[in-house]
PQR file with spaces between the fields and no chain letter, atoms N, CA, C, O and H, PARSE charges and radii, in Angstrom:
ATOM       1  N    MET     1     -13.523   11.672    0.892 -0.4000 1.5000
ATOM       2  CA   MET     1     -12.692   11.956    2.163 -0.0000 2.0000
ATOM       3  C    MET     1     -11.194   12.907    1.883  0.5500 1.7000
ATOM       4  O    MET     1     -10.322   12.769    1.025 -0.5500 1.4000
ATOM       5  N    LYS     2     -11.273   13.439    2.482 -0.4000 1.5000
ATOM       6  CA   LYS     2     -10.852   14.330    2.050 -0.0000 2.0000
ATOM       7  C    LYS     2      -9.073   13.939    3.535  0.5500 1.7000
ATOM       8  O    LYS     2      -8.916   13.850    4.752 -0.5500 1.4000
ATOM       9  H    LYS     2     -11.982   13.551    3.179  0.4000 1.0000
ATOM      10  N    LEU     3      -8.020   13.831    1.946 -0.4000 1.5000
ATOM      11  CA   LEU     3      -6.872   14.028    3.517 -0.0000 2.0000
ATOM      12  C    LEU     3      -5.498   14.894    2.679  0.5500 1.7000
ATOM      13  O    LEU     3      -5.496   15.196    1.486 -0.5500 1.4000
ATOM      14  H    LEU     3      -8.147   13.903    0.957  0.4000 1.0000
ATOM      15  N    SER     4      -4.419   15.165    3.650 -0.4000 1.5000
ATOM      16  CA   SER     4      -3.682   16.539    4.167 -0.0000 2.0000
ATOM      17  C    SER     4      -2.834   15.973    2.556  0.5500 1.7000
ATOM      18  O    SER     4      -2.700   16.651    1.537 -0.5500 1.4000
ATOM      19  H    SER     4      -4.421   14.920    4.619  0.4000 1.0000
ATOM      20  N    ALA     5      -2.194   14.005    2.878 -0.4000 1.5000
ATOM      21  CA   ALA     5      -0.646   13.702    1.928 -0.0000 2.0000
ATOM      22  C    ALA     5      -0.845   13.993    0.308  0.5500 1.7000
ATOM      23  O    ALA     5      -1.390   13.537   -0.697 -0.5500 1.4000
ATOM      24  H    ALA     5      -2.303   13.455    3.706  0.4000 1.0000
ATOM      25  N    ARG     6      -0.350   14.639    0.588 -0.4000 1.5000
ATOM      26  CA   ARG     6      -0.452   14.651   -0.963 -0.0000 2.0000
ATOM      27  C    ARG     6      -0.130   14.122   -2.417  0.5500 1.7000
ATOM      28  O    ARG     6      -0.572   14.427   -3.525 -0.5500 1.4000
ATOM      29  H    ARG     6       0.092   15.009    1.405  0.4000 1.0000
ATOM      30  N    ASN     7       0.925   13.103   -1.930 -0.4000 1.5000
ATOM      31  CA   ASN     7       1.333   11.636   -2.777 -0.0000 2.0000
ATOM      32  C    ASN     7      -0.023   10.207   -2.333  0.5500 1.7000
ATOM      33  O    ASN     7      -0.309    9.363   -1.484 -0.5500 1.4000
ATOM      34  H    ASN     7       1.285   12.855   -1.030  0.4000 1.0000
ATOM      35  N    VAL     8      -0.437   10.769   -3.592 -0.4000 1.5000
ATOM      36  CA   VAL     8      -1.740    9.256   -3.084 -0.0000 2.0000
ATOM      37  C    VAL     8      -1.041    8.867   -4.751  0.5500 1.7000
ATOM      38  O    VAL     8      -0.449    9.546   -5.591 -0.5500 1.4000
ATOM      39  H    VAL     8      -0.205   11.454   -4.283  0.4000 1.0000
ATOM      40  N    LEU     9      -1.516    7.281   -4.667 -0.4000 1.5000
ATOM      41  CA   LEU     9      -0.931    6.354   -6.147 -0.0000 2.0000
ATOM      42  C    LEU     9      -2.278    5.463   -6.448  0.5500 1.7000
ATOM      43  O    LEU     9      -2.772    5.307   -5.331 -0.5500 1.4000
ATOM      44  H    LEU     9      -1.997    6.730   -3.985  0.4000 1.0000
ATOM      45  N    SER    10      -2.635    5.181   -6.860 -0.4000 1.5000
ATOM      46  CA   SER    10      -3.620    5.091   -7.201 -0.0000 2.0000
ATOM      47  C    SER    10      -3.701    4.171   -8.118  0.5500 1.7000
ATOM      48  O    SER    10      -3.720    4.541   -9.292 -0.5500 1.4000
ATOM      49  H    SER    10      -2.234    5.307   -7.767  0.4000 1.0000
ATOM      50  N    GLY    11      -3.785    2.368   -7.712 -0.4000 1.5000
ATOM      51  CA   GLY    11      -3.661    1.249   -8.651 -0.0000 2.0000
ATOM      52  C    GLY    11      -4.389    0.419   -8.760  0.5500 1.7000
ATOM      53  O    GLY    11      -5.558    0.736   -8.979 -0.5500 1.4000
ATOM      54  H    GLY    11      -3.770    2.068   -6.759  0.4000 1.0000
ATOM      55  N    LYS    12      -4.056   -0.915   -8.667 -0.4000 1.5000
ATOM      56  CA   LYS    12      -5.053   -2.565   -8.670 -0.0000 2.0000
ATOM      57  C    LYS    12      -3.764   -3.364   -7.200  0.5500 1.7000
ATOM      58  O    LYS    12      -2.565   -3.089   -7.177 -0.5500 1.4000
ATOM      59  H    LYS    12      -3.106   -1.173   -8.489  0.4000 1.0000
ATOM      60  N    ILE    13      -4.284   -4.076   -6.430 -0.4000 1.5000
ATOM      61  CA   ILE    13      -3.735   -4.807   -5.539 -0.0000 2.0000
ATOM      62  C    ILE    13      -3.795   -6.276   -5.860  0.5500 1.7000
ATOM      63  O    ILE    13      -4.691   -7.111   -5.986 -0.5500 1.4000
ATOM      64  H    ILE    13      -5.259   -4.300   -6.449  0.4000 1.0000
ATOM      65  N    VAL    14      -2.166   -6.252   -5.960 -0.4000 1.5000
ATOM      66  CA   VAL    14      -1.703   -7.475   -6.697 -0.0000 2.0000
ATOM      67  C    VAL    14      -1.378   -8.597   -5.702  0.5500 1.7000
ATOM      68  O    VAL    14      -0.986   -9.714   -6.038 -0.5500 1.4000
ATOM      69  H    VAL    14      -1.439   -5.574   -5.857  0.4000 1.0000
ATOM      70  N    ALA    15      -1.529   -8.292   -4.769 -0.4000 1.5000
ATOM      71  CA   ALA    15      -0.764   -9.490   -3.615 -0.0000 2.0000
ATOM      72  C    ALA    15      -1.139   -9.015   -2.708  0.5500 1.7000
ATOM      73  O    ALA    15      -1.140   -7.785   -2.660 -0.5500 1.4000
ATOM      74  H    ALA    15      -1.848   -7.384   -4.495  0.4000 1.0000
ATOM      75  N    ILE    16      -1.833  -10.128   -1.109 -0.4000 1.5000
ATOM      76  CA   ILE    16      -1.814   -9.399   -0.079 -0.0000 2.0000
ATOM      77  C    ILE    16      -1.112  -10.570    0.775  0.5500 1.7000
ATOM      78  O    ILE    16      -1.178  -11.586    0.084 -0.5500 1.4000
ATOM      79  H    ILE    16      -1.833  -11.127   -1.148  0.4000 1.0000
ATOM      80  N    THR    17      -0.395  -10.873    2.128 -0.4000 1.5000
ATOM      81  CA   THR    17       0.485  -11.714    2.445 -0.0000 2.0000
ATOM      82  C    THR    17       0.354  -11.064    4.030  0.5500 1.7000
ATOM      83  O    THR    17       0.650  -10.082    4.710 -0.5500 1.4000
ATOM      84  H    THR    17      -0.341  -10.047    2.689  0.4000 1.0000
ATOM      85  N    LYS    18      -0.425  -12.592    4.076 -0.4000 1.5000
ATOM      86  CA   LYS    18      -0.809  -11.607    6.026 -0.0000 2.0000
ATOM      87  C    LYS    18       0.052  -12.960    7.037  0.5500 1.7000
ATOM      88  O    LYS    18      -0.159  -14.162    6.872 -0.5500 1.4000
ATOM      89  H    LYS    18      -0.666  -13.390    3.523  0.4000 1.0000
ATOM      90  N    GLY    19       0.997  -12.380    8.036 -0.4000 1.5000
ATOM      91  CA   GLY    19       1.875  -12.937    8.782 -0.0000 2.0000
ATOM      92  C    GLY    19       1.501  -12.755    9.901  0.5500 1.7000
ATOM      93  O    GLY    19       0.444  -12.135    9.785 -0.5500 1.4000
ATOM      94  H    GLY    19       1.168  -11.404    8.170  0.4000 1.0000
ATOM      95  N    ALA    20       1.742  -12.935   11.087 -0.4000 1.5000
ATOM      96  CA   ALA    20       2.035  -13.357   12.665 -0.0000 2.0000
ATOM      97  C    ALA    20       0.664  -11.689   13.351  0.5500 1.7000
ATOM      98  O    ALA    20      -0.195  -11.629   14.231 -0.5500 1.4000
ATOM      99  H    ALA    20       2.601  -13.439   11.181  0.4000 1.0000
ATOM     100  N    THR    21       1.231  -10.643   12.276 -0.4000 1.5000
ATOM     101  CA   THR    21      -0.250   -9.582   12.648 -0.0000 2.0000
ATOM     102  C    THR    21       0.254   -8.706   11.675  0.5500 1.7000
ATOM     103  O    THR    21      -0.404   -7.733   12.041 -0.5500 1.4000
ATOM     104  H    THR    21       1.929  -10.692   11.561  0.4000 1.0000
ATOM     105  N    THR    22       0.872   -8.303   10.768 -0.4000 1.5000
ATOM     106  CA   THR    22       0.613   -7.547   10.010 -0.0000 2.0000
ATOM     107  C    THR    22       1.540   -7.953    8.272  0.5500 1.7000
ATOM     108  O    THR    22       2.700   -8.280    8.026 -0.5500 1.4000
ATOM     109  H    THR    22       1.407   -9.094   10.471  0.4000 1.0000
ATOM     110  N    ALA    23       0.276   -7.708    7.360 -0.4000 1.5000
ATOM     111  CA   ALA    23       0.025   -7.966    5.897 -0.0000 2.0000
ATOM     112  C    ALA    23       0.157   -7.089    5.160  0.5500 1.7000
ATOM     113  O    ALA    23      -0.681   -6.211    4.952 -0.5500 1.4000
ATOM     114  H    ALA    23      -0.667   -7.442    7.560  0.4000 1.0000
ATOM     115  N    HIS    24       1.835   -7.247    4.364 -0.4000 1.5000
ATOM     116  CA   HIS    24       2.537   -6.674    2.753 -0.0000 2.0000
ATOM     117  C    HIS    24       0.916   -6.389    2.168  0.5500 1.7000
ATOM     118  O    HIS    24       0.033   -7.228    1.993 -0.5500 1.4000
ATOM     119  H    HIS    24       2.515   -7.960    4.533  0.4000 1.0000
ATOM     120  N    VAL    25       0.886   -5.512    2.032 -0.4000 1.5000
ATOM     121  CA   VAL    25      -0.409   -5.168    1.240 -0.0000 2.0000
ATOM     122  C    VAL    25       0.502   -4.554   -0.276  0.5500 1.7000
ATOM     123  O    VAL    25       1.416   -3.741   -0.136 -0.5500 1.4000
ATOM     124  H    VAL    25       1.603   -4.830    2.174  0.4000 1.0000
ATOM     125  N    LYS    26       0.078   -5.096   -1.717 -0.4000 1.5000
ATOM     126  CA   LYS    26       1.583   -4.592   -3.161 -0.0000 2.0000
ATOM     127  C    LYS    26       0.704   -4.150   -4.205  0.5500 1.7000
ATOM     128  O    LYS    26       0.103   -5.077   -4.748 -0.5500 1.4000
ATOM     129  H    LYS    26      -0.664   -5.756   -1.830  0.4000 1.0000
ATOM     130  N    ILE    27       0.489   -3.153   -4.586 -0.4000 1.5000
ATOM     131  CA   ILE    27      -0.600   -2.726   -5.018 -0.0000 2.0000
ATOM     132  C    ILE    27       0.408   -2.003   -6.093  0.5500 1.7000
ATOM     133  O    ILE    27       1.590   -1.686   -5.966 -0.5500 1.4000
ATOM     134  H    ILE    27       0.977   -2.400   -4.145  0.4000 1.0000
ATOM     135  N    GLU    28      -0.598   -1.845   -7.323 -0.4000 1.5000
ATOM     136  CA   GLU    28       0.539   -1.967   -8.703 -0.0000 2.0000
ATOM     137  C    GLU    28       0.447   -0.420   -9.212  0.5500 1.7000
ATOM     138  O    GLU    28      -0.771   -0.312   -9.356 -0.5500 1.4000
ATOM     139  H    GLU    28      -1.559   -2.103   -7.426  0.4000 1.0000
ATOM     140  N    ILE    29       0.991    0.810   -9.561 -0.4000 1.5000
ATOM     141  CA   ILE    29       1.059    1.987  -10.060 -0.0000 2.0000
ATOM     142  C    ILE    29       1.805    1.824  -12.221  0.5500 1.7000
ATOM     143  O    ILE    29       2.659    2.007  -13.089 -0.5500 1.4000
ATOM     144  H    ILE    29       1.980    0.722   -9.443  0.4000 1.0000
ATOM     145  N    GLY    30       0.887    1.486  -11.904 -0.4000 1.5000
ATOM     146  CA   GLY    30       1.432    1.110  -13.381 -0.0000 2.0000
ATOM     147  C    GLY    30       1.877   -0.120  -13.353  0.5500 1.7000
ATOM     148  O    GLY    30       1.888   -1.099  -12.607 -0.5500 1.4000
ATOM     149  H    GLY    30       0.193    1.337  -11.199  0.4000 1.0000
ATOM     150  N    ALA    31       2.529    0.484  -15.205 -0.4000 1.5000
ATOM     151  CA   ALA    31       2.854   -0.953  -15.705 -0.0000 2.0000
ATOM     152  C    ALA    31       4.205   -2.283  -14.890  0.5500 1.7000
ATOM     153  O    ALA    31       4.489   -3.456  -14.648 -0.5500 1.4000
ATOM     154  H    ALA    31       2.520    1.279  -15.811  0.4000 1.0000
ATOM     155  N    GLU    32       4.581   -0.844  -14.806 -0.4000 1.5000
ATOM     156  CA   GLU    32       6.467   -2.147  -13.490 -0.0000 2.0000
ATOM     157  C    GLU    32       6.622   -1.634  -11.849  0.5500 1.7000
ATOM     158  O    GLU    32       7.383   -2.041  -10.972 -0.5500 1.4000
ATOM     159  H    GLU    32       4.351    0.109  -15.003  0.4000 1.0000
ATOM     160  N    THR    33       5.660   -0.657  -11.825 -0.4000 1.5000
ATOM     161  CA   THR    33       5.603   -0.455  -11.169 -0.0000 2.0000
ATOM     162  C    THR    33       4.524   -0.742   -9.324  0.5500 1.7000
ATOM     163  O    THR    33       3.318   -0.498   -9.284 -0.5500 1.4000
ATOM     164  H    THR    33       5.041   -0.326  -12.538  0.4000 1.0000
ATOM     165  N    VAL    34       5.360   -1.296   -7.978 -0.4000 1.5000
ATOM     166  CA   VAL    34       4.219   -1.288   -7.597 -0.0000 2.0000
ATOM     167  C    VAL    34       5.361   -1.326   -5.982  0.5500 1.7000
ATOM     168  O    VAL    34       6.517   -1.669   -5.736 -0.5500 1.4000
ATOM     169  H    VAL    34       6.340   -1.494   -8.010  0.4000 1.0000
ATOM     170  N    VAL    35       4.382   -0.845   -5.331 -0.4000 1.5000
ATOM     171  CA   VAL    35       3.885    0.004   -3.914 -0.0000 2.0000
ATOM     172  C    VAL    35       3.314   -1.286   -2.601  0.5500 1.7000
ATOM     173  O    VAL    35       2.291   -1.956   -2.457 -0.5500 1.4000
ATOM     174  H    VAL    35       3.442   -0.566   -5.530  0.4000 1.0000
ATOM     175  N    THR    36       4.454   -1.155   -1.932 -0.4000 1.5000
ATOM     176  CA   THR    36       4.156   -2.625   -1.067 -0.0000 2.0000
ATOM     177  C    THR    36       4.118   -1.532    0.387  0.5500 1.7000
ATOM     178  O    THR    36       5.149   -0.922    0.670 -0.5500 1.4000
ATOM     179  H    THR    36       5.284   -0.610   -2.049  0.4000 1.0000
ATOM     180  N    ALA    37       2.811   -1.353    1.278 -0.4000 1.5000
ATOM     181  CA   ALA    37       2.318   -1.677    2.086 -0.0000 2.0000
ATOM     182  C    ALA    37       2.239   -2.325    3.282  0.5500 1.7000
ATOM     183  O    ALA    37       1.182   -2.953    3.340 -0.5500 1.4000
ATOM     184  H    ALA    37       1.973   -1.849    1.049  0.4000 1.0000
ATOM     185  N    ALA    38       3.187   -2.489    4.669 -0.4000 1.5000
ATOM     186  CA   ALA    38       2.883   -2.865    6.183 -0.0000 2.0000
ATOM     187  C    ALA    38       1.902   -2.193    6.743  0.5500 1.7000
ATOM     188  O    ALA    38       1.871   -1.019    7.112 -0.5500 1.4000
ATOM     189  H    ALA    38       4.046   -1.978    4.621  0.4000 1.0000
ATOM     190  N    ILE    39       0.365   -3.777    6.819 -0.4000 1.5000
ATOM     191  CA   ILE    39      -0.206   -3.270    7.596 -0.0000 2.0000
ATOM     192  C    ILE    39      -1.332   -4.296    8.350  0.5500 1.7000
ATOM     193  O    ILE    39      -1.580   -5.448    7.995 -0.5500 1.4000
ATOM     194  H    ILE    39       0.390   -4.731    6.520  0.4000 1.0000
ATOM     195  N    THR    40      -1.894   -3.626    9.391 -0.4000 1.5000
ATOM     196  CA   THR    40      -2.245   -5.155   10.264 -0.0000 2.0000
ATOM     197  C    THR    40      -3.016   -5.436    9.197  0.5500 1.7000
ATOM     198  O    THR    40      -3.468   -4.749    8.280 -0.5500 1.4000
ATOM     199  H    THR    40      -1.692   -2.690    9.679  0.4000 1.0000
ATOM     200  N    ASN    41      -3.110   -7.069    9.614 -0.4000 1.5000
ATOM     201  CA   ASN    41      -4.676   -7.685    9.353 -0.0000 2.0000
ATOM     202  C    ASN    41      -5.370   -6.956    9.665  0.5500 1.7000
ATOM     203  O    ASN    41      -6.186   -6.579    8.824 -0.5500 1.4000
ATOM     204  H    ASN    41      -2.742   -7.627   10.358  0.4000 1.0000
ATOM     205  N    GLU    42      -5.415   -6.357   11.072 -0.4000 1.5000
ATOM     206  CA   GLU    42      -6.790   -6.480   11.421 -0.0000 2.0000
ATOM     207  C    GLU    42      -7.038   -4.777   10.438  0.5500 1.7000
ATOM     208  O    GLU    42      -8.255   -4.806   10.620 -0.5500 1.4000
ATOM     209  H    GLU    42      -4.752   -6.663   11.756  0.4000 1.0000
ATOM     210  N    ALA    43      -6.911   -3.943    9.924 -0.4000 1.5000
ATOM     211  CA   ALA    43      -7.458   -3.149    8.856 -0.0000 2.0000
ATOM     212  C    ALA    43      -7.365   -3.842    7.329  0.5500 1.7000
ATOM     213  O    ALA    43      -8.202   -3.611    6.457 -0.5500 1.4000
ATOM     214  H    ALA    43      -5.922   -3.920    9.777  0.4000 1.0000
ATOM     215  N    VAL    44      -6.226   -4.716    7.152 -0.4000 1.5000
ATOM     216  CA   VAL    44      -7.596   -6.257    5.433 -0.0000 2.0000
ATOM     217  C    VAL    44      -8.139   -6.120    5.961  0.5500 1.7000
ATOM     218  O    VAL    44      -8.447   -4.938    5.804 -0.5500 1.4000
ATOM     219  H    VAL    44      -5.545   -4.904    7.860  0.4000 1.0000
ATOM     220  N    GLU    45      -8.799   -6.599    6.871 -0.4000 1.5000
ATOM     221  CA   GLU    45     -10.396   -6.884    6.916 -0.0000 2.0000
ATOM     222  C    GLU    45     -11.339   -5.351    7.232  0.5500 1.7000
ATOM     223  O    GLU    45     -12.300   -5.230    6.472 -0.5500 1.4000
ATOM     224  H    GLU    45      -8.548   -7.559    6.999  0.4000 1.0000
ATOM     225  N    ALA    46     -11.227   -4.668    7.844 -0.4000 1.5000
ATOM     226  CA   ALA    46     -11.672   -3.535    7.755 -0.0000 2.0000
ATOM     227  C    ALA    46     -11.716   -3.407    6.572  0.5500 1.7000
ATOM     228  O    ALA    46     -12.733   -3.908    6.092 -0.5500 1.4000
ATOM     229  H    ALA    46     -10.447   -4.767    8.462  0.4000 1.0000
ATOM     230  N    LEU    47     -10.437   -2.521    5.210 -0.4000 1.5000
ATOM     231  CA   LEU    47     -10.644   -2.229    4.494 -0.0000 2.0000
ATOM     232  C    LEU    47     -11.830   -2.810    3.444  0.5500 1.7000
ATOM     233  O    LEU    47     -12.625   -2.135    2.791 -0.5500 1.4000
ATOM     234  H    LEU    47      -9.611   -2.114    5.601  0.4000 1.0000
ATOM     235  N    GLU    48     -11.660   -4.670    3.502 -0.4000 1.5000
ATOM     236  CA   GLU    48     -11.425   -5.482    2.569 -0.0000 2.0000
ATOM     237  C    GLU    48     -11.009   -6.297    1.322  0.5500 1.7000
ATOM     238  O    GLU    48     -11.318   -7.052    0.400 -0.5500 1.4000
ATOM     239  H    GLU    48     -11.014   -5.219    4.032  0.4000 1.0000
ATOM     240  N    LEU    49      -9.686   -5.278    2.262 -0.4000 1.5000
ATOM     241  CA   LEU    49      -9.274   -6.030    0.075 -0.0000 2.0000
ATOM     242  C    LEU    49      -9.388   -7.156    0.198  0.5500 1.7000
ATOM     243  O    LEU    49      -9.967   -7.900    0.990 -0.5500 1.4000
ATOM     244  H    LEU    49      -9.435   -4.665    3.011  0.4000 1.0000
ATOM     245  N    GLU    50      -8.513   -7.310   -1.041 -0.4000 1.5000
ATOM     246  CA   GLU    50      -8.307   -8.197   -1.985 -0.0000 2.0000
ATOM     247  C    GLU    50      -7.856   -8.397   -4.039  0.5500 1.7000
ATOM     248  O    GLU    50      -8.389   -7.759   -4.947 -0.5500 1.4000
ATOM     249  H    GLU    50      -8.042   -6.705   -1.684  0.4000 1.0000
ATOM     250  N    ILE    51      -7.398   -8.845   -4.096 -0.4000 1.5000
ATOM     251  CA   ILE    51      -6.984   -8.952   -5.319 -0.0000 2.0000
ATOM     252  C    ILE    51      -7.899   -8.828   -6.352  0.5500 1.7000
ATOM     253  O    ILE    51      -8.951   -9.400   -6.635 -0.5500 1.4000
ATOM     254  H    ILE    51      -6.965   -9.364   -3.358  0.4000 1.0000
ATOM     255  N    GLY    52      -6.956   -7.557   -7.057 -0.4000 1.5000
ATOM     256  CA   GLY    52      -8.279   -6.857   -8.104 -0.0000 2.0000
ATOM     257  C    GLY    52      -8.468   -6.035   -7.635  0.5500 1.7000
ATOM     258  O    GLY    52      -8.062   -4.963   -8.082 -0.5500 1.4000
ATOM     259  H    GLY    52      -6.101   -7.092   -6.827  0.4000 1.0000
ATOM     260  N    LYS    53      -9.196   -6.120   -6.474 -0.4000 1.5000
ATOM     261  CA   LYS    53      -9.462   -4.019   -5.812 -0.0000 2.0000
ATOM     262  C    LYS    53      -8.547   -3.209   -6.218  0.5500 1.7000
ATOM     263  O    LYS    53      -7.391   -3.306   -6.631 -0.5500 1.4000
ATOM     264  H    LYS    53      -9.526   -6.992   -6.111  0.4000 1.0000
ATOM     265  N    THR    54      -9.588   -2.069   -5.940 -0.4000 1.5000
ATOM     266  CA   THR    54      -9.082   -0.892   -6.814 -0.0000 2.0000
ATOM     267  C    THR    54      -8.342   -0.448   -5.654  0.5500 1.7000
ATOM     268  O    THR    54      -9.243   -0.343   -4.822 -0.5500 1.4000
ATOM     269  H    THR    54     -10.527   -1.990   -5.605  0.4000 1.0000
ATOM     270  N    ALA    55      -7.025   -0.047   -4.945 -0.4000 1.5000
ATOM     271  CA   ALA    55      -6.914    1.211   -4.261 -0.0000 2.0000
ATOM     272  C    ALA    55      -5.687    2.111   -3.897  0.5500 1.7000
ATOM     273  O    ALA    55      -4.760    2.080   -4.706 -0.5500 1.4000
ATOM     274  H    ALA    55      -6.292   -0.132   -5.621  0.4000 1.0000
ATOM     275  N    SER    56      -5.550    2.897   -2.807 -0.4000 1.5000
ATOM     276  CA   SER    56      -4.433    3.831   -2.697 -0.0000 2.0000
ATOM     277  C    SER    56      -3.782    3.520   -2.228  0.5500 1.7000
ATOM     278  O    SER    56      -4.035    2.597   -1.453 -0.5500 1.4000
ATOM     279  H    SER    56      -6.303    2.923   -2.150  0.4000 1.0000
ATOM     280  N    ALA    57      -2.275    4.099   -2.333 -0.4000 1.5000
ATOM     281  CA   ALA    57      -0.972    4.264   -1.179 -0.0000 2.0000
ATOM     282  C    ALA    57      -0.989    5.908   -1.363  0.5500 1.7000
ATOM     283  O    ALA    57      -0.705    6.739   -2.225 -0.5500 1.4000
ATOM     284  H    ALA    57      -2.070    4.849   -2.963  0.4000 1.0000
ATOM     285  N    VAL    58      -1.598    5.846    0.248 -0.4000 1.5000
ATOM     286  CA   VAL    58      -1.481    7.015    0.934 -0.0000 2.0000
ATOM     287  C    VAL    58       0.259    7.347    1.475  0.5500 1.7000
ATOM     288  O    VAL    58       0.752    6.600    2.321 -0.5500 1.4000
ATOM     289  H    VAL    58      -1.829    5.170    0.949  0.4000 1.0000
ATOM     290  N    ILE    59       1.073    8.514    0.894 -0.4000 1.5000
ATOM     291  CA   ILE    59       2.355    8.238    1.577 -0.0000 2.0000
ATOM     292  C    ILE    59       2.693    9.795    2.346  0.5500 1.7000
ATOM     293  O    ILE    59       2.639   10.945    1.910 -0.5500 1.4000
ATOM     294  H    ILE    59       0.673    9.120    0.207  0.4000 1.0000
ATOM     295  N    LYS    60       2.996    9.330    3.449 -0.4000 1.5000
ATOM     296  CA   LYS    60       2.844   10.399    3.738 -0.0000 2.0000
ATOM     297  C    LYS    60       4.974   10.104    4.740  0.5500 1.7000
ATOM     298  O    LYS    60       5.350    9.088    5.325 -0.5500 1.4000
ATOM     299  H    LYS    60       3.041    8.396    3.804  0.4000 1.0000
ATOM     300  N    ALA    61       5.641   11.187    4.556 -0.4000 1.5000
ATOM     301  CA   ALA    61       6.758   10.847    5.687 -0.0000 2.0000
ATOM     302  C    ALA    61       7.514   12.555    4.816  0.5500 1.7000
ATOM     303  O    ALA    61       7.547   13.069    3.698 -0.5500 1.4000
ATOM     304  H    ALA    61       5.335   12.012    4.081  0.4000 1.0000
ATOM     305  N    SER    62       8.001   12.848    6.234 -0.4000 1.5000
ATOM     306  CA   SER    62       9.058   13.802    6.525 -0.0000 2.0000
ATOM     307  C    SER    62      10.128   13.812    5.776  0.5500 1.7000
ATOM     308  O    SER    62      10.359   14.676    4.931 -0.5500 1.4000
ATOM     309  H    SER    62       7.975   12.430    7.143  0.4000 1.0000
ATOM     310  N    ASP    63      10.648   13.121    5.964 -0.4000 1.5000
ATOM     311  CA   ASP    63      12.312   12.304    4.912 -0.0000 2.0000
ATOM     312  C    ASP    63      11.987   10.904    3.831  0.5500 1.7000
ATOM     313  O    ASP    63      11.629    9.756    4.092 -0.5500 1.4000
ATOM     314  H    ASP    63      10.460   12.419    6.651  0.4000 1.0000
ATOM     315  N    VAL    64      12.173   11.327    3.041 -0.4000 1.5000
ATOM     316  CA   VAL    64      12.844    9.839    1.886 -0.0000 2.0000
ATOM     317  C    VAL    64      14.287   10.093    1.767  0.5500 1.7000
ATOM     318  O    VAL    64      14.868   11.056    1.266 -0.5500 1.4000
ATOM     319  H    VAL    64      12.464   12.260    2.829  0.4000 1.0000
ATOM     320  N    MET    65      15.014    8.420    2.656 -0.4000 1.5000
ATOM     321  CA   MET    65      16.111    8.597    2.489 -0.0000 2.0000
ATOM     322  C    MET    65      16.401    7.105    1.313  0.5500 1.7000
ATOM     323  O    MET    65      16.012    5.947    1.159 -0.5500 1.4000
ATOM     324  H    MET    65      14.542    7.638    3.063  0.4000 1.0000
ATOM     325  N    VAL    66      17.628    8.411    0.510 -0.4000 1.5000
ATOM     326  CA   VAL    66      17.889    6.374   -0.107 -0.0000 2.0000
ATOM     327  C    VAL    66      19.871    6.421   -0.212  0.5500 1.7000
ATOM     328  O    VAL    66      20.794    7.235   -0.188 -0.5500 1.4000
ATOM     329  H    VAL    66      17.944    9.352    0.634  0.4000 1.0000
ATOM     330  N    ALA    67      19.624    4.959   -0.330 -0.4000 1.5000
ATOM     331  CA   ALA    67      21.363    4.753   -0.080 -0.0000 2.0000
ATOM     332  C    ALA    67      22.047    4.180   -1.067  0.5500 1.7000
ATOM     333  O    ALA    67      21.723    4.756   -2.106 -0.5500 1.4000
ATOM     334  H    ALA    67      18.874    4.298   -0.349  0.4000 1.0000
ATOM     335  N    VAL    68      22.727    3.450   -1.253 -0.4000 1.5000
ATOM     336  CA   VAL    68      23.832    3.110   -2.160 -0.0000 2.0000
ATOM     337  C    VAL    68      25.390    2.482   -1.929  0.5500 1.7000
ATOM     338  O    VAL    68      26.447    3.095   -1.781 -0.5500 1.4000
ATOM     339  H    VAL    68      22.990    2.982   -0.410  0.4000 1.0000
ATOM     340  N    ASP    69      25.121    0.993   -1.957 -0.4000 1.5000
ATOM     341  CA   ASP    69      27.311    0.176   -1.830 -0.0000 2.0000
ATOM     342  C    ASP    69      27.586    1.384   -1.932  0.5500 1.7000
ATOM     343  O    ASP    69      28.761    1.752   -1.936 -0.5500 1.4000
ATOM     344  H    ASP    69      24.262    0.495   -2.078  0.4000 1.0000
């Protein structure tokens, strides 16, 4: 698979929480870093995602915002 996105973080799935239509998939990237992706429940099934499986978080965004109180 070839992608135009340059931000690809590979790791292990540590949690999958399904909601009514959307699932939150947590991928552990390194010892203490976890990336959470919100994808459809259908995508979880189609990709055959399960805890312990290796997966990649592909990040493609034009802006990243930072906020503080």
